[in-house]
PDBQT receptor file of N, H, CA, C and O in Angstrom, charges set to zero:
ATOM      1  N   MET A   1       1.294  16.838   4.396  1.00  0.00    +0.000 N 
ATOM      2  CA  MET A   1       0.214  15.370   4.782  1.00  0.00    +0.000 C 
ATOM      3  C   MET A   1       1.346  15.160   2.987  1.00  0.00    +0.000 C 
ATOM      4  O   MET A   1       2.177  16.021   2.696  1.00  0.00    +0.000 OA
ATOM      5  N   SER A   2       1.119  14.015   2.146  1.00  0.00    +0.000 N 
ATOM      6  H   SER A   2       0.444  13.316   2.382  1.00  0.00    +0.000 HD
ATOM      7  CA  SER A   2       1.676  14.273   0.492  1.00  0.00    +0.000 C 
ATOM      8  C   SER A   2       1.014  13.014   0.098  1.00  0.00    +0.000 C 
ATOM      9  O   SER A   2       0.300  12.114   0.541  1.00  0.00    +0.000 OA
ATOM     10  N   VAL A   3       1.662  13.444  -1.035  1.00  0.00    +0.000 N 
ATOM     11  H   VAL A   3       2.242  14.174  -1.394  1.00  0.00    +0.000 HD
ATOM     12  CA  VAL A   3       1.057  12.036  -2.464  1.00  0.00    +0.000 C 
ATOM     13  C   VAL A   3       2.450  11.220  -1.626  1.00  0.00    +0.000 C 
ATOM     14  O   VAL A   3       2.184  10.163  -1.055  1.00  0.00    +0.000 OA
ATOM     15  N   ASP A   4       3.440  11.574  -1.593  1.00  0.00    +0.000 N 
ATOM     16  H   ASP A   4       3.656  12.433  -2.058  1.00  0.00    +0.000 HD
ATOM     17  CA  ASP A   4       4.329  10.185  -1.086  1.00  0.00    +0.000 C 
ATOM     18  C   ASP A   4       4.128   9.557   0.256  1.00  0.00    +0.000 C 
ATOM     19  O   ASP A   4       4.766   8.534   0.501  1.00  0.00    +0.000 OA
ATOM     20  N   SER A   5       3.534   9.917   0.912  1.00  0.00    +0.000 N 
ATOM     21  H   SER A   5       3.015  10.749   0.713  1.00  0.00    +0.000 HD
ATOM     22  CA  SER A   5       3.176   9.497   2.284  1.00  0.00    +0.000 C 
ATOM     23  C   SER A   5       2.020   8.159   2.450  1.00  0.00    +0.000 C 
ATOM     24  O   SER A   5       2.139   7.152   3.148  1.00  0.00    +0.000 OA
ATOM     25  N   ALA A   6       0.676   8.633   1.375  1.00  0.00    +0.000 N 
ATOM     26  H   ALA A   6       0.579   9.451   0.808  1.00  0.00    +0.000 HD
ATOM     27  CA  ALA A   6       0.120   8.557   0.373  1.00  0.00    +0.000 C 
ATOM     28  C   ALA A   6       0.239   6.616  -0.382  1.00  0.00    +0.000 C 
ATOM     29  O   ALA A   6      -0.252   5.534  -0.061  1.00  0.00    +0.000 OA
ATOM     30  N   LYS A   7       0.846   6.937  -1.092  1.00  0.00    +0.000 N 
ATOM     31  H   LYS A   7       1.245   7.816  -1.353  1.00  0.00    +0.000 HD
ATOM     32  CA  LYS A   7       1.298   6.017  -2.173  1.00  0.00    +0.000 C 
ATOM     33  C   LYS A   7       3.032   4.543  -1.313  1.00  0.00    +0.000 C 
ATOM     34  O   LYS A   7       3.486   3.613  -1.980  1.00  0.00    +0.000 OA
ATOM     35  N   ALA A   8       3.453   4.858   0.001  1.00  0.00    +0.000 N 
ATOM     36  H   ALA A   8       3.084   5.614   0.542  1.00  0.00    +0.000 HD
ATOM     37  CA  ALA A   8       4.418   5.688   0.833  1.00  0.00    +0.000 C 
ATOM     38  C   ALA A   8       3.129   3.692   1.476  1.00  0.00    +0.000 C 
ATOM     39  O   ALA A   8       3.533   2.530   1.484  1.00  0.00    +0.000 OA
ATOM     40  N   TYR A   9       1.505   4.311   1.919  1.00  0.00    +0.000 N 
ATOM     41  H   TYR A   9       1.176   5.255   1.912  1.00  0.00    +0.000 HD
ATOM     42  CA  TYR A   9       0.890   3.959   2.342  1.00  0.00    +0.000 C 
ATOM     43  C   TYR A   9       0.313   2.508   1.849  1.00  0.00    +0.000 C 
ATOM     44  O   TYR A   9      -0.015   1.642   2.660  1.00  0.00    +0.000 OA
ATOM     45  N   ILE A  10       0.228   2.346   0.489  1.00  0.00    +0.000 N 
ATOM     46  H   ILE A  10       0.495   3.050  -0.170  1.00  0.00    +0.000 HD
ATOM     47  CA  ILE A  10      -0.757   1.688  -0.830  1.00  0.00    +0.000 C 
ATOM     48  C   ILE A  10       0.816   0.377  -0.519  1.00  0.00    +0.000 C 
ATOM     49  O   ILE A  10       0.940  -0.830  -0.313  1.00  0.00    +0.000 OA
ATOM     50  N   GLU A  11       1.306   1.034  -0.596  1.00  0.00    +0.000 N 
ATOM     51  H   GLU A  11       1.206   2.015  -0.764  1.00  0.00    +0.000 HD
ATOM     52  CA  GLU A  11       2.863   0.288  -1.407  1.00  0.00    +0.000 C 
ATOM     53  C   GLU A  11       3.194  -1.241   0.552  1.00  0.00    +0.000 C 
ATOM     54  O   GLU A  11       3.585  -2.405   0.636  1.00  0.00    +0.000 OA
ATOM     55  N   ARG A  12       2.953  -0.696   1.089  1.00  0.00    +0.000 N 
ATOM     56  H   ARG A  12       2.635   0.250   1.021  1.00  0.00    +0.000 HD
ATOM     57  CA  ARG A  12       2.541  -0.734   1.733  1.00  0.00    +0.000 C 
ATOM     58  C   ARG A  12       1.959  -2.264   2.800  1.00  0.00    +0.000 C 
ATOM     59  O   ARG A  12       2.188  -3.235   3.521  1.00  0.00    +0.000 OA
ATOM     60  N   MET A  13       0.958  -1.265   2.001  1.00  0.00    +0.000 N 
ATOM     61  H   MET A  13       0.771  -0.476   1.415  1.00  0.00    +0.000 HD
ATOM     62  CA  MET A  13      -1.071  -2.819   2.238  1.00  0.00    +0.000 C 
ATOM     63  C   MET A  13      -0.245  -3.623   1.575  1.00  0.00    +0.000 C 
ATOM     64  O   MET A  13       0.576  -4.250   2.246  1.00  0.00    +0.000 OA
ATOM     65  N   ARG A  14      -0.268  -3.794   0.097  1.00  0.00    +0.000 N 
ATOM     66  H   ARG A  14      -0.934  -3.285  -0.447  1.00  0.00    +0.000 HD
ATOM     67  CA  ARG A  14       0.398  -4.482  -0.546  1.00  0.00    +0.000 C 
ATOM     68  C   ARG A  14       0.944  -5.896   0.032  1.00  0.00    +0.000 C 
ATOM     69  O   ARG A  14       0.695  -7.097   0.130  1.00  0.00    +0.000 OA
ATOM     70  N   SER A  15       2.287  -4.414   0.483  1.00  0.00    +0.000 N 
ATOM     71  H   SER A  15       2.489  -3.438   0.403  1.00  0.00    +0.000 HD
ATOM     72  CA  SER A  15       3.694  -6.183   0.690  1.00  0.00    +0.000 C 
ATOM     73  C   SER A  15       3.001  -6.531   1.639  1.00  0.00    +0.000 C 
ATOM     74  O   SER A  15       2.256  -7.508   1.572  1.00  0.00    +0.000 OA
ATOM     75  N   ASP A  16       3.146  -5.680   2.844  1.00  0.00    +0.000 N 
ATOM     76  H   ASP A  16       3.751  -4.886   2.898  1.00  0.00    +0.000 HD
ATOM     77  CA  ASP A  16       3.339  -6.285   5.276  1.00  0.00    +0.000 C 
ATOM     78  C   ASP A  16       1.893  -6.827   5.037  1.00  0.00    +0.000 C 
ATOM     79  O   ASP A  16       1.119  -5.972   4.607  1.00  0.00    +0.000 OA
ATOM     80  N   GLU A  17       1.360  -8.098   5.232  1.00  0.00    +0.000 N 
ATOM     81  H   GLU A  17       1.988  -8.793   5.582  1.00  0.00    +0.000 HD
ATOM     82  CA  GLU A  17       0.394  -8.612   5.501  1.00  0.00    +0.000 C 
ATOM     83  C   GLU A  17       0.383  -8.554   6.926  1.00  0.00    +0.000 C 
ATOM     84  O   GLU A  17      -0.724  -8.651   7.455  1.00  0.00    +0.000 OA
ATOM     85  N   SER A  18       0.922  -8.480   7.320  1.00  0.00    +0.000 N 
ATOM     86  H   SER A  18       1.822  -8.402   6.890  1.00  0.00    +0.000 HD
ATOM     87  CA  SER A  18       0.716  -7.776   9.356  1.00  0.00    +0.000 C 
ATOM     88  C   SER A  18      -0.235  -5.742   9.237  1.00  0.00    +0.000 C 
ATOM     89  O   SER A  18      -1.362  -5.312   9.483  1.00  0.00    +0.000 OA
ATOM     90  N   PHE A  19       0.759  -5.280   8.855  1.00  0.00    +0.000 N 
ATOM     91  H   PHE A  19       1.675  -5.629   8.655  1.00  0.00    +0.000 HD
ATOM     92  CA  PHE A  19       0.626  -4.037   8.446  1.00  0.00    +0.000 C 
ATOM     93  C   PHE A  19      -0.843  -3.931   8.130  1.00  0.00    +0.000 C 
ATOM     94  O   PHE A  19      -1.229  -2.938   8.748  1.00  0.00    +0.000 OA
ATOM     95  N   ARG A  20      -1.518  -4.286   7.693  1.00  0.00    +0.000 N 
ATOM     96  H   ARG A  20      -1.205  -5.093   7.192  1.00  0.00    +0.000 HD
ATOM     97  CA  ARG A  20      -2.833  -4.685   6.183  1.00  0.00    +0.000 C 
ATOM     98  C   ARG A  20      -3.859  -5.680   7.616  1.00  0.00    +0.000 C 
ATOM     99  O   ARG A  20      -5.087  -5.597   7.585  1.00  0.00    +0.000 OA
ATOM    100  N   HIS A  21      -3.508  -6.110   8.183  1.00  0.00    +0.000 N 
ATOM    101  H   HIS A  21      -2.510  -6.178   8.209  1.00  0.00    +0.000 HD
ATOM    102  CA  HIS A  21      -4.493  -7.217   9.203  1.00  0.00    +0.000 C 
ATOM    103  C   HIS A  21      -5.065  -5.877   9.969  1.00  0.00    +0.000 C 
ATOM    104  O   HIS A  21      -6.216  -5.446  10.040  1.00  0.00    +0.000 OA
ATOM    105  N   GLN A  22      -3.820  -5.379  10.519  1.00  0.00    +0.000 N 
ATOM    106  H   GLN A  22      -2.885  -5.730  10.461  1.00  0.00    +0.000 HD
ATOM    107  CA  GLN A  22      -3.686  -4.045  11.535  1.00  0.00    +0.000 C 
ATOM    108  C   GLN A  22      -4.740  -3.564  11.480  1.00  0.00    +0.000 C 
ATOM    109  O   GLN A  22      -5.783  -4.073  11.889  1.00  0.00    +0.000 OA
ATOM    110  N   VAL A  23      -4.555  -2.109  10.767  1.00  0.00    +0.000 N 
ATOM    111  H   VAL A  23      -3.708  -1.696  10.435  1.00  0.00    +0.000 HD
ATOM    112  CA  VAL A  23      -5.854  -1.044   9.676  1.00  0.00    +0.000 C 
ATOM    113  C   VAL A  23      -6.098  -1.806   9.312  1.00  0.00    +0.000 C 
ATOM    114  O   VAL A  23      -5.543  -1.681   8.220  1.00  0.00    +0.000 OA
ATOM    115  N   ASN A  24      -6.555  -2.686   9.279  1.00  0.00    +0.000 N 
ATOM    116  H   ASN A  24      -7.006  -2.787  10.166  1.00  0.00    +0.000 HD
ATOM    117  CA  ASN A  24      -8.094  -3.499   8.775  1.00  0.00    +0.000 C 
ATOM    118  C   ASN A  24      -8.801  -3.487   9.779  1.00  0.00    +0.000 C 
ATOM    119  O   ASN A  24      -9.974  -3.124   9.691  1.00  0.00    +0.000 OA
ATOM    120  N   ALA A  25      -7.987  -4.074  11.540  1.00  0.00    +0.000 N 
ATOM    121  H   ALA A  25      -7.034  -4.369  11.611  1.00  0.00    +0.000 HD
ATOM    122  CA  ALA A  25      -8.577  -4.514  12.959  1.00  0.00    +0.000 C 
ATOM    123  C   ALA A  25      -9.018  -3.402  13.570  1.00  0.00    +0.000 C 
ATOM    124  O   ALA A  25      -9.881  -3.383  14.448  1.00  0.00    +0.000 OA
ATOM    125  N   CYS A  26      -8.324  -2.273  13.031  1.00  0.00    +0.000 N 
ATOM    126  H   CYS A  26      -7.623  -2.289  12.318  1.00  0.00    +0.000 HD
ATOM    127  CA  CYS A  26      -9.344  -1.023  13.478  1.00  0.00    +0.000 C 
ATOM    128  C   CYS A  26     -10.462  -0.776  13.536  1.00  0.00    +0.000 C 
ATOM    129  O   CYS A  26     -11.071  -0.661  12.473  1.00  0.00    +0.000 OA
ATOM    130  N   ASP A  27     -11.348  -0.554  15.127  1.00  0.00    +0.000 N 
ATOM    131  H   ASP A  27     -10.854  -0.648  15.991  1.00  0.00    +0.000 HD
ATOM    132  CA  ASP A  27     -12.059   0.089  15.096  1.00  0.00    +0.000 C 
ATOM    133  C   ASP A  27     -12.975   1.226  14.610  1.00  0.00    +0.000 C 
ATOM    134  O   ASP A  27     -13.556   1.971  15.400  1.00  0.00    +0.000 OA
ATOM    135  N   GLY A  28     -13.080   1.327  13.227  1.00  0.00    +0.000 N 
ATOM    136  H   GLY A  28     -12.608   0.723  12.586  1.00  0.00    +0.000 HD
ATOM    137  CA  GLY A  28     -13.665   2.344  13.185  1.00  0.00    +0.000 C 
ATOM    138  C   GLY A  28     -12.689   3.087  12.054  1.00  0.00    +0.000 C 
ATOM    139  O   GLY A  28     -11.779   2.367  11.642  1.00  0.00    +0.000 OA
ATOM    140  N   GLU A  29     -12.760   4.466  11.485  1.00  0.00    +0.000 N 
ATOM    141  H   GLU A  29     -13.499   5.051  11.820  1.00  0.00    +0.000 HD
ATOM    142  CA  GLU A  29     -12.065   5.022  10.507  1.00  0.00    +0.000 C 
ATOM    143  C   GLU A  29     -11.274   6.484  11.592  1.00  0.00    +0.000 C 
ATOM    144  O   GLU A  29     -10.879   7.646  11.489  1.00  0.00    +0.000 OA
ATOM    145  N   ASP A  30     -11.372   5.804  12.198  1.00  0.00    +0.000 N 
ATOM    146  H   ASP A  30     -11.693   4.861  12.282  1.00  0.00    +0.000 HD
ATOM    147  CA  ASP A  30     -11.568   7.374  13.381  1.00  0.00    +0.000 C 
ATOM    148  C   ASP A  30      -9.738   6.836  13.943  1.00  0.00    +0.000 C 
ATOM    149  O   ASP A  30      -8.723   7.531  13.978  1.00  0.00    +0.000 OA
ATOM    150  N   ALA A  31      -9.951   5.178  14.358  1.00  0.00    +0.000 N 
ATOM    151  H   ALA A  31     -10.775   4.614  14.329  1.00  0.00    +0.000 HD
ATOM    152  CA  ALA A  31      -9.031   4.554  14.506  1.00  0.00    +0.000 C 
ATOM    153  C   ALA A  31      -7.623   4.099  13.338  1.00  0.00    +0.000 C 
ATOM    154  O   ALA A  31      -6.461   3.710  13.217  1.00  0.00    +0.000 OA
ATOM    155  N   SER A  32      -8.663   4.457  12.797  1.00  0.00    +0.000 N 
ATOM    156  H   SER A  32      -9.607   4.773  12.895  1.00  0.00    +0.000 HD
ATOM    157  CA  SER A  32      -7.489   4.069  10.881  1.00  0.00    +0.000 C 
ATOM    158  C   SER A  32      -6.405   4.494  11.107  1.00  0.00    +0.000 C 
ATOM    159  O   SER A  32      -5.308   3.948  11.227  1.00  0.00    +0.000 OA
ATOM    160  N   TRP A  33      -7.044   6.431  11.218  1.00  0.00    +0.000 N 
ATOM    161  H   TRP A  33      -7.935   6.875  11.120  1.00  0.00    +0.000 HD
ATOM    162  CA  TRP A  33      -6.645   7.029  10.465  1.00  0.00    +0.000 C 
ATOM    163  C   TRP A  33      -5.649   7.334  11.828  1.00  0.00    +0.000 C 
ATOM    164  O   TRP A  33      -4.535   6.974  11.448  1.00  0.00    +0.000 OA
ATOM    165  N   GLN A  34      -5.539   7.791  13.129  1.00  0.00    +0.000 N 
ATOM    166  H   GLN A  34      -6.444   8.083  13.438  1.00  0.00    +0.000 HD
ATOM    167  CA  GLN A  34      -4.831   7.797  14.317  1.00  0.00    +0.000 C 
ATOM    168  C   GLN A  34      -3.862   6.683  14.143  1.00  0.00    +0.000 C 
ATOM    169  O   GLN A  34      -2.713   7.061  14.372  1.00  0.00    +0.000 OA
ATOM    170  N   TYR A  35      -3.991   5.037  13.707  1.00  0.00    +0.000 N 
ATOM    171  H   TYR A  35      -4.924   4.731  13.521  1.00  0.00    +0.000 HD
ATOM    172  CA  TYR A  35      -2.829   4.442  13.283  1.00  0.00    +0.000 C 
ATOM    173  C   TYR A  35      -2.239   4.540  11.953  1.00  0.00    +0.000 C 
ATOM    174  O   TYR A  35      -1.109   4.092  11.756  1.00  0.00    +0.000 OA
ATOM    175  N   LEU A  36      -2.784   4.983  11.207  1.00  0.00    +0.000 N 
ATOM    176  H   LEU A  36      -3.702   5.347  11.367  1.00  0.00    +0.000 HD
ATOM    177  CA  LEU A  36      -2.110   5.581  10.386  1.00  0.00    +0.000 C 
ATOM    178  C   LEU A  36      -0.825   7.006  10.467  1.00  0.00    +0.000 C 
ATOM    179  O   LEU A  36       0.342   7.268  10.176  1.00  0.00    +0.000 OA
ATOM    180  N   ARG A  37      -1.390   7.276  10.748  1.00  0.00    +0.000 N 
ATOM    181  H   ARG A  37      -2.339   7.064  10.984  1.00  0.00    +0.000 HD
ATOM    182  CA  ARG A  37      -0.367   8.728  12.019  1.00  0.00    +0.000 C 
ATOM    183  C   ARG A  37       0.585   8.339  12.820  1.00  0.00    +0.000 C 
ATOM    184  O   ARG A  37       1.741   8.758  12.874  1.00  0.00    +0.000 OA
ATOM    185  N   GLU A  38      -0.172   7.130  13.747  1.00  0.00    +0.000 N 
ATOM    186  H   GLU A  38      -1.111   6.790  13.703  1.00  0.00    +0.000 HD
ATOM    187  CA  GLU A  38       1.399   6.499  14.803  1.00  0.00    +0.000 C 
ATOM    188  C   GLU A  38       2.744   4.722  14.043  1.00  0.00    +0.000 C 
ATOM    189  O   GLU A  38       3.497   3.863  14.501  1.00  0.00    +0.000 OA
ATOM    190  N   ASN A  39       2.119   5.265  12.543  1.00  0.00    +0.000 N 
ATOM    191  H   ASN A  39       1.508   5.963  12.170  1.00  0.00    +0.000 HD
ATOM    192  CA  ASN A  39       3.717   4.427  11.529  1.00  0.00    +0.000 C 
ATOM    193  C   ASN A  39       3.795   5.513  10.906  1.00  0.00    +0.000 C 
ATOM    194  O   ASN A  39       4.307   4.971   9.927  1.00  0.00    +0.000 OA
ATOM    195  N   GLY A  40       3.733   6.722  10.561  1.00  0.00    +0.000 N 
ATOM    196  H   GLY A  40       3.317   7.163  11.356  1.00  0.00    +0.000 HD
ATOM    197  CA  GLY A  40       4.394   8.123   9.905  1.00  0.00    +0.000 C 
ATOM    198  C   GLY A  40       3.856   8.241   8.146  1.00  0.00    +0.000 C 
ATOM    199  O   GLY A  40       4.446   8.567   7.117  1.00  0.00    +0.000 OA
ATOM    200  N   PHE A  41       2.785   7.902   8.378  1.00  0.00    +0.000 N 
ATOM    201  H   PHE A  41       2.305   7.637   9.214  1.00  0.00    +0.000 HD
ATOM    202  CA  PHE A  41       1.785   7.813   7.258  1.00  0.00    +0.000 C 
ATOM    203  C   PHE A  41       0.633   9.441   7.269  1.00  0.00    +0.000 C 
ATOM    204  O   PHE A  41      -0.363   9.367   7.988  1.00  0.00    +0.000 OA
ATOM    205  N   ALA A  42       0.853  10.711   6.510  1.00  0.00    +0.000 N 
ATOM    206  H   ALA A  42       1.662  10.771   5.926  1.00  0.00    +0.000 HD
ATOM    207  CA  ALA A  42       0.150  11.840   6.402  1.00  0.00    +0.000 C 
ATOM    208  C   ALA A  42       0.050  11.675   5.038  1.00  0.00    +0.000 C 
ATOM    209  O   ALA A  42       0.704  11.249   4.086  1.00  0.00    +0.000 OA
ATOM    210  N   PHE A  43      -1.671  12.482   5.463  1.00  0.00    +0.000 N 
ATOM    211  H   PHE A  43      -2.202  12.828   6.237  1.00  0.00    +0.000 HD
ATOM    212  CA  PHE A  43      -2.216  12.204   3.615  1.00  0.00    +0.000 C 
ATOM    213  C   PHE A  43      -3.537  12.731   3.838  1.00  0.00    +0.000 C 
ATOM    214  O   PHE A  43      -3.941  13.006   4.968  1.00  0.00    +0.000 OA
ATOM    215  N   SER A  44      -4.066  12.847   3.032  1.00  0.00    +0.000 N 
ATOM    216  H   SER A  44      -3.738  12.624   2.113  1.00  0.00    +0.000 HD
ATOM    217  CA  SER A  44      -5.899  13.021   2.514  1.00  0.00    +0.000 C 
ATOM    218  C   SER A  44      -5.617  12.366   1.827  1.00  0.00    +0.000 C 
ATOM    219  O   SER A  44      -4.617  11.843   1.337  1.00  0.00    +0.000 OA
ATOM    220  N   VAL A  45      -7.497  12.410   1.731  1.00  0.00    +0.000 N 
ATOM    221  H   VAL A  45      -8.310  12.835   2.130  1.00  0.00    +0.000 HD
ATOM    222  CA  VAL A  45      -8.192  10.750   0.640  1.00  0.00    +0.000 C 
ATOM    223  C   VAL A  45      -8.034  11.758  -1.407  1.00  0.00    +0.000 C 
ATOM    224  O   VAL A  45      -8.244  11.176  -2.471  1.00  0.00    +0.000 OA
ATOM    225  N   ASN A  46      -7.581  13.444  -1.234  1.00  0.00    +0.000 N 
ATOM    226  H   ASN A  46      -7.411  13.917  -0.369  1.00  0.00    +0.000 HD
ATOM    227  CA  ASN A  46      -7.066  13.341  -1.758  1.00  0.00    +0.000 C 
ATOM    228  C   ASN A  46      -5.661  12.811  -2.281  1.00  0.00    +0.000 C 
ATOM    229  O   ASN A  46      -5.369  11.958  -3.119  1.00  0.00    +0.000 OA
ATOM    230  N   GLU A  47      -5.090  13.437  -1.666  1.00  0.00    +0.000 N 
ATOM    231  H   GLU A  47      -5.327  14.129  -0.985  1.00  0.00    +0.000 HD
ATOM    232  CA  GLU A  47      -3.486  12.066  -2.163  1.00  0.00    +0.000 C 
ATOM    233  C   GLU A  47      -3.452  11.006  -2.263  1.00  0.00    +0.000 C 
ATOM    234  O   GLU A  47      -2.518  10.514  -2.897  1.00  0.00    +0.000 OA
ATOM    235  N   PHE A  48      -4.354  10.260  -1.744  1.00  0.00    +0.000 N 
ATOM    236  H   PHE A  48      -5.112  10.660  -1.229  1.00  0.00    +0.000 HD
ATOM    237  CA  PHE A  48      -5.149   9.003  -1.828  1.00  0.00    +0.000 C 
ATOM    238  C   PHE A  48      -5.299   8.591  -3.193  1.00  0.00    +0.000 C 
ATOM    239  O   PHE A  48      -4.749   7.703  -3.844  1.00  0.00    +0.000 OA
ATOM    240  N   LYS A  49      -6.017   9.293  -3.424  1.00  0.00    +0.000 N 
ATOM    241  H   LYS A  49      -6.464  10.015  -2.896  1.00  0.00    +0.000 HD
ATOM    242  CA  LYS A  49      -6.409   9.763  -5.070  1.00  0.00    +0.000 C 
ATOM    243  C   LYS A  49      -5.398  10.187  -5.948  1.00  0.00    +0.000 C 
ATOM    244  O   LYS A  49      -4.344   9.659  -5.594  1.00  0.00    +0.000 OA
ATOM    245  N   GLN A  50      -5.304  10.625  -6.551  1.00  0.00    +0.000 N 
ATOM    246  H   GLN A  50      -6.160  11.054  -6.838  1.00  0.00    +0.000 HD
ATOM    247  CA  GLN A  50      -3.205  10.880  -5.772  1.00  0.00    +0.000 C 
ATOM    248  C   GLN A  50      -2.560   9.726  -6.853  1.00  0.00    +0.000 C 
ATOM    249  O   GLN A  50      -2.349   9.544  -8.052  1.00  0.00    +0.000 OA
ATOM    250  N   ALA A  51      -2.404   9.073  -5.482  1.00  0.00    +0.000 N 
ATOM    251  H   ALA A  51      -2.575   9.222  -4.508  1.00  0.00    +0.000 HD
ATOM    252  CA  ALA A  51      -0.790   7.837  -4.986  1.00  0.00    +0.000 C 
ATOM    253  C   ALA A  51      -1.840   7.090  -6.010  1.00  0.00    +0.000 C 
ATOM    254  O   ALA A  51      -1.090   6.815  -6.946  1.00  0.00    +0.000 OA
ATOM    255  N   GLN A  52      -2.930   6.684  -6.312  1.00  0.00    +0.000 N 
ATOM    256  H   GLN A  52      -3.540   6.907  -5.551  1.00  0.00    +0.000 HD
ATOM    257  CA  GLN A  52      -4.041   5.395  -6.596  1.00  0.00    +0.000 C 
ATOM    258  C   GLN A  52      -3.439   5.855  -8.347  1.00  0.00    +0.000 C 
ATOM    259  O   GLN A  52      -2.879   5.103  -9.145  1.00  0.00    +0.000 OA
ATOM    260  N   ASP A  53      -3.831   7.450  -8.548  1.00  0.00    +0.000 N 
ATOM    261  H   ASP A  53      -4.286   8.061  -7.900  1.00  0.00    +0.000 HD
ATOM    262  CA  ASP A  53      -3.117   6.950 -10.439  1.00  0.00    +0.000 C 
ATOM    263  C   ASP A  53      -1.810   7.262 -11.071  1.00  0.00    +0.000 C 
ATOM    264  O   ASP A  53      -1.561   7.179 -12.274  1.00  0.00    +0.000 OA
ATOM    265  N   LEU A  54      -0.431   7.892  -9.451  1.00  0.00    +0.000 N 
ATOM    266  H   LEU A  54      -0.633   7.959  -8.474  1.00  0.00    +0.000 HD
ATOM    267  CA  LEU A  54       0.390   6.867  -9.325  1.00  0.00    +0.000 C 
ATOM    268  C   LEU A  54       1.236   5.122 -10.270  1.00  0.00    +0.000 C 
ATOM    269  O   LEU A  54       1.894   4.757 -11.245  1.00  0.00    +0.000 OA
ATOM    270  N   ILE A  55       0.570   4.662  -9.082  1.00  0.00    +0.000 N 
ATOM    271  H   ILE A  55       0.036   4.958  -8.291  1.00  0.00    +0.000 HD
ATOM    272  CA  ILE A  55       0.341   3.704  -9.016  1.00  0.00    +0.000 C 
ATOM    273  C   ILE A  55       0.262   2.823  -9.732  1.00  0.00    +0.000 C 
ATOM    274  O   ILE A  55       1.089   1.930  -9.913  1.00  0.00    +0.000 OA
ATOM    275  N   TYR A  56      -0.993   3.010 -10.343  1.00  0.00    +0.000 N 
ATOM    276  H   TYR A  56      -1.665   3.736 -10.197  1.00  0.00    +0.000 HD
ATOM    277  CA  TYR A  56      -1.775   3.141 -11.693  1.00  0.00    +0.000 C 
ATOM    278  C   TYR A  56      -1.269   2.193 -12.754  1.00  0.00    +0.000 C 
ATOM    279  O   TYR A  56      -1.464   1.086 -13.257  1.00  0.00    +0.000 OA
ATOM    280  N   GLN A  57      -0.085   3.861 -12.832  1.00  0.00    +0.000 N 
ATOM    281  H   GLN A  57       0.074   4.760 -12.424  1.00  0.00    +0.000 HD
ATOM    282  CA  GLN A  57       0.668   4.356 -14.315  1.00  0.00    +0.000 C 
ATOM    283  C   GLN A  57       1.748   3.329 -14.420  1.00  0.00    +0.000 C 
ATOM    284  O   GLN A  57       2.132   2.742 -15.431  1.00  0.00    +0.000 OA
ATOM    285  N   GLU A  58       2.238   3.201 -12.981  1.00  0.00    +0.000 N 
ATOM    286  H   GLU A  58       1.927   3.677 -12.159  1.00  0.00    +0.000 HD
ATOM    287  CA  GLU A  58       3.535   2.727 -12.445  1.00  0.00    +0.000 C 
ATOM    288  C   GLU A  58       3.860   1.449 -12.783  1.00  0.00    +0.000 C 
ATOM    289  O   GLU A  58       4.954   0.884 -12.780  1.00  0.00    +0.000 OA
ATOM    290  N   TYR A  59       2.027   0.799 -13.274  1.00  0.00    +0.000 N 
ATOM    291  H   TYR A  59       1.138   1.258 -13.277  1.00  0.00    +0.000 HD
ATOM    292  CA  TYR A  59       1.824  -0.551 -13.290  1.00  0.00    +0.000 C 
ATOM    293  C   TYR A  59       1.341  -1.383 -14.550  1.00  0.00    +0.000 C 
ATOM    294  O   TYR A  59       1.490  -2.602 -14.632  1.00  0.00    +0.000 OA
ATOM    295  N   GLY A  60       0.612  -0.416 -15.743  1.00  0.00    +0.000 N 
ATOM    296  H   GLY A  60       0.492   0.574 -15.676  1.00  0.00    +0.000 HD
ATOM    297  CA  GLY A  60      -0.068   0.000 -16.213  1.00  0.00    +0.000 C 
ATOM    298  C   GLY A  60      -1.130  -0.584 -16.333  1.00  0.00    +0.000 C 
ATOM    299  O   GLY A  60      -1.417  -1.469 -17.139  1.00  0.00    +0.000 OA
ATOM    300  N   ILE A  61      -2.017   0.079 -15.210  1.00  0.00    +0.000 N 
ATOM    301  H   ILE A  61      -1.784   0.798 -14.555  1.00  0.00    +0.000 HD
ATOM    302  CA  ILE A  61      -2.881  -0.323 -15.068  1.00  0.00    +0.000 C 
ATOM    303  C   ILE A  61      -3.936   0.182 -15.470  1.00  0.00    +0.000 C 
ATOM    304  O   ILE A  61      -3.675   1.380 -15.362  1.00  0.00    +0.000 OA
ATOM    305  N   THR A  62      -5.540   0.078 -16.085  1.00  0.00    +0.000 N 
ATOM    306  H   THR A  62      -5.753  -0.895 -16.172  1.00  0.00    +0.000 HD
ATOM    307  CA  THR A  62      -6.534   1.345 -16.525  1.00  0.00    +0.000 C 
ATOM    308  C   THR A  62      -8.018   1.118 -15.463  1.00  0.00    +0.000 C 
ATOM    309  O   THR A  62      -8.923   0.289 -15.566  1.00  0.00    +0.000 OA
ATOM    310  N   PRO A  63      -7.840   2.042 -14.616  1.00  0.00    +0.000 N 
ATOM    311  CA  PRO A  63      -8.795   1.498 -13.744  1.00  0.00    +0.000 C 
ATOM    312  C   PRO A  63     -10.040   1.455 -14.329  1.00  0.00    +0.000 C 
ATOM    313  O   PRO A  63     -10.309   2.269 -15.213  1.00  0.00    +0.000 OA
ATOM    314  N   LEU A  64     -11.385   0.070 -13.732  1.00  0.00    +0.000 N 
ATOM    315  H   LEU A  64     -11.166  -0.591 -13.014  1.00  0.00    +0.000 HD
ATOM    316  CA  LEU A  64     -12.336   0.681 -14.329  1.00  0.00    +0.000 C 
ATOM    317  C   LEU A  64     -13.015   1.504 -13.895  1.00  0.00    +0.000 C 
ATOM    318  O   LEU A  64     -13.897   2.006 -14.591  1.00  0.00    +0.000 OA
TER     319      LEU A  64
């Protein structure tokens, strides 16, 4: 698992409408995580939060 994987996931969700639709169409949390693993992503919720912070810094976003 890695922060890099979580960051790549966030970036793909932002840029790939088809991928975003597929993730959102998953039936439940377990199905979503399985789909992400099948597409090469492996990260924990904590690593996702760390990746969010990195992206906020890159784009100069101040979270609410």
